[in-house]
N, C-alpha and C positions, 0 to 999 in steps of 0.2 A: 886591843886587837885592830887591825886594819880590816874594815868591812866595807864591801862596795855594793851599793844598792842601784841596780839597774831600774829605771824608772823612778829614780829618787826624787824627782820634782812633782810627781803625780799625788793623787789623793792620799793613798796609802803610803806611798814612798816618802813623802815629805813629813808625815807624821812619824814614820819609823826613823828617819834620819834624826829628827829632834830627840826622840827618846834614847837612841844609842848615843848620840853626842853628849847628852846630859850624863850619861854614865861613864864618859871619858874615853870612849872608843874613837879611833881615827876613822871617821866615816866619809866615804866619797859618794856623793850623789851624782850618779852618771845617767847622762841622757844625750841625745844628739846635740842638744844646745850646748852642752859642756864638751863636745868633741868626741863622745863615745857612742858608737853606732853599732848595735848588734846585727843589723842587716848586711852592712858593708864590711864590718870588722874593724872599721876605723877607730883607733884609740883603745881598743880592747886590752892589748897586752901591756900597754903603759898603764892603764887603770888598774889592772889586776896584779902588777908587780907587788910582791910582798904581802898581798892580801891573804887573810886566812879564811874569810867567809864571804860569800856573794849571795845576795838576795835578788831574785828576779821578780820584779813587781811591774814590769812593763806590760802594756796592752797594745793590741793591734789597732792602728788608726782606721781600719776598715773592718766591718763585721760581714762583709760579703763572703760566701762560703770559701771560694778559692784563695781570696786575698788573705783571709785570717789564717787559713792552713799555711799558706806560704809564709806568712809573718812568723808564726810560732815555730815552724820547722826550721827555717833559715836562721832566725835569732837563736834558737836553741842549739842547733849544731855549732854556730860560731862561738857562742859564749861557752859551751861545755868544752870545746876543744881548747879554747884560750885558758880556761880554768885548768884543765889537765896539764897544759904546758907550764902553767904558772905554780903549780902545786897547791891549788886551793883545797882546803881541808873540809869545807861544807858548802854545799849548793842548797839554796832554799828557794822554792818557787810557791807562788800563790796561784792555786787552781780553784775549781768550783764543785762543791757538793753536788752529787747526782750526775756528774758528767757521763759515767758509764751507763747510766739508766736512759740517756736521752739521745740515742744515735741519730735521731732526725735532725738534730740541731747542728748546723755546720760550725757553729762557734764552739759547741762542746766537743764535737769531733776533733777539732783543732787543739783543744786543751788536753784531750787524751793522747794525741800525737806528741804534744810537748812532754806529757808525762813519760811516755815510752822512751823518748830520748834520754830523759833524766835517768830512768832506771837502768838503761843499758850503757850509760856513759863511763862507769867506773869511778865516778867522782862521788865521794860520801854525800848523801842527800837527805833532805826532808821536804816532802810535798805537803803543803797545808791547803787543805780544801775548805773553802769557806761558802757559806750561804750568801744570798744576796745582801748587798749592803742597803741600809736604810736610805742611804743617799740616792739610791737608784729610784725611789718612788716617783719623783717627778717624771723621770723618763719612761717608766712603766706606764704611767698615766697618759703621757703624750703618745706613746706607740700605739695605744688602743683608742685614740681619739678620732672620731669622725663627727664633725659639727660639735654639737654640744653633749654628745654621748661618748662614754669611756667604756669600752668592752674588754674585760679583764678576766683571766682564768679564776675559777673558783677553789682551785686546789690549795692545799696547804703550803706554806713556806715558813721560814724561821729566820727572818732578816736580822742582820747584826750591824751595829754602828761601826764606822770606820775607825773611830777611837779604840774600840775593842780589838779590832783587827790589828791595828798598828801595835797595841800592847802585846799581842800574841807574837807577831813577827819579831818584835824586839826581844822577846824572851827566847824564842826558838834560835835566834841568831847567836845568843851566848850559851846554848845548850849543845849537848852532843848530838851528831846526826842521827836521826831515827832510821836511816835506810828504809823508809817506809813513809806511810801517809797519816796524818792526823786531820780530824775534822773539827771545825769550829762553827758556831752559829750563834743566833741571838737568844735571849732568855724565854721568848714567847713564840709558840707555834700558832698561827692565825691564817685564815683564808686570804689570799692575795687580794681578791675583789673587796673584802671587808676592810683591809688595811688601807687600800688605795681610797675607798670611800671615806674612811676616817680622816685620812690625810687631806683630801679635797675639802671636806667640811671644816677642818680646823684651821685651813689656810684661806677660808672664804672664797673657795673656788665653787662656781655654780654648776660645773659639769655633772651630768648624771652618770652614775656608774652602773653598768650591766654585768652582772655575774655569768659567766658562760663557761661551763666545764670543757668546752672545745676550743676556747680561745688559745692561741699559740704564744708560747714564750721562747723567743730566739729560734723560732721555726718548729718548735716541739710541742705537742699536746701533752699536758701534765696530768698526773694522778696525785693522790694524797701523799704518796711516798717520794716522788720525783725529786724534790728539792729539800727535803727534811733530813737533817743529819742522824747519824746512828746514836745509840744510847750511850757510847764512849766519848761523844764529842765534848770538846771544851766550850762552855757556853759563856758569852759576854754578860756584863751586868747592866748595860744601858738599855732602858725600856723605851718604847717608841714616844711616849709623852715626854720623857726627860730629853730625848734626842731632839724632838721637834721644838722644845722650849728654847734651845740654843742653836739650832741648825741655821746656817746662812743659806736661805732658799733662793735659787735663781729665779728671775722673772719668767712667767709663763710665755 
């Protein structure tokens, strides 16, 4: 099949491109750098010609409330219209577990807007809602850092390795549209503050973690169900220790 991956050069996109290419599919890694821009519409019709499947793995360059909403609504409308015109048979989007439970978060409100556009588009679709990636741990720590202290939510979450996410996206790409949503998550449920603390200790980072039930994540206060997938979620296999042993960690 011809499969177009919007955001095909990003963390999940590049790994998904690799997996589908190994299976013999004609994969197009689409991004503004390759002349495909979902915001302006540039290059979309050419990239989608004869494509059977499109995966939307792009993310907003800004997480400011209005900017991120504008990004997902504009990109979503342009992409879905181009898919309908090209006769694409399956639209797949990566979203976030718990988006509907956290309306305080501008980012997650934008993801819900993206999902609504997909459901109303008439293009057969699958929405894959994922928990946070393990690769987000350095950013979570940094976002809560003041001086040598890191204040982090003590709510449960169930982070997943990007390799496990890419495995699922590649599998969904060659499956029939669900015309609905599936959830994916990591194998272990853990308190966010506990995992950030373990991450800092194991990377010889001297910052001190403060567990705060009121600390916000993307603008929202969490409870123990906010970011945890349901009982029917597909769970990855890579545990934190295994991920950390081979993770290319960015400098602090």
